[in-house]
N, C-alpha and C positions, 0 to 999 in steps of 0.2 A: 512425549510430544506430543501436540496435537496434531494428529491428520485431518486430511479432509474429505467430506465425504456428502456428495452434495442432495441435498431431498429437494430443496426450493432457493430459488436465488436468494444469496447470503449477501443482503444489502449492506449490513456492518464491514463485510470484509470487502465488499466493491468499493465502498467508502474509502476504507484505507486505501487500498489500491489505488484505485483512480488519484488518492489526493498525493499519493508518495511519485504516482506516473507524471502529474502534471504542477509537481512540487519546482518551485522557483527558488534560485535562491536566496532573493529576499526576505523569504518564512522561515529561511534556518537560522539558526543562532550560530553555527560553526559549516566552515565548506565542507567538513565529512556528512554532512545530513543532518536530519531531524531527531529530538528524541520522541520517545514514547509518549511523553508528556506534553511536552510543544503540539503533536500531533492531534492527540486526543481531543486538543481545544480547538484546532481548526475542523475536526470531523463532528464535533460534541457527542462524542462515547467515552464514556467511563474508561480508565488508561488499563487495567484489566483485560477489559475486554478488547482494547487498541492491539496491549500484547499479544494476547493468542491470534489475533488475526495477523500481525507480524511474523508471528513465529511460521503460520501456516505458509506465509508468502516466501519464508525463508528455507524451508522445506521445499520447495519449488524452483528453488534459488534464484529466485528474480529480485528481489533486496537483498543489499549485504548492510552487515553489520560491523562496524567499530568504535570498537572501546570496549569498557568493560562500564565503568559508573561514571556518569553515564554513557549508554549506549547512543550511538548514532547509526540512524537508517537512510538508506537510500537506495533508488529504486534502480535496478540493474538493468538497464533497455536492451545490453547486446545479446542479456540470454534468455529475455521477453519474448525478442524477437524468433528466437530459436527453438522456442514450447514448439511441442506439438499442437497445431492446431486443434483438435478433436480434444485438447485437455479440458476441463470444466474450468479451471481458471482461467485458461486463458479465452474462452469464450464468455465467461463472466467479465474480466477487465473488459474485453474488446467488445460488449454489448453497449452502446451508447443510445439505444432507444429513450430513456429516463434521465440522462445526462443532463444535467444547466452547464454548459461552457462556461456561461460569465463567472460563476464560479471560482473558477481558475485562471482566465484570462482577464484583462484589462485592457478594451479596446482603445 
C-alpha cells in the first residue's frame, strides 16, 4: 500500500480529498459514492494518480469504498472529525488558504 509521508504540501492529495469532502449527490452516478474515473475527471488528474491518493485516504480511514468493479468512494465525515488534529493529512485537508470554494458550491 501507499503510505503517506509529507515532504511538501501534496496538492493532488488535497484536491482529491477536498473534492470528496465537498461532494454533492448531483456529482455522483450512484448513492454509494463516486468512481475513481469520475473523480479523476472532476479534479483533472490521471486515474492512476487519483487511485493512489484514494488509497492514502483509505489507509487513514477517512474514505469508504464500496463494491469491487467499479469501486465507489465516499468521504467518511465521522472518522475525519475524530482524527488527531496533528495528523498531516488532517492538517492538509483543513488548510483552506488557497481553496476556491466556488468550485465546490453554487450559491
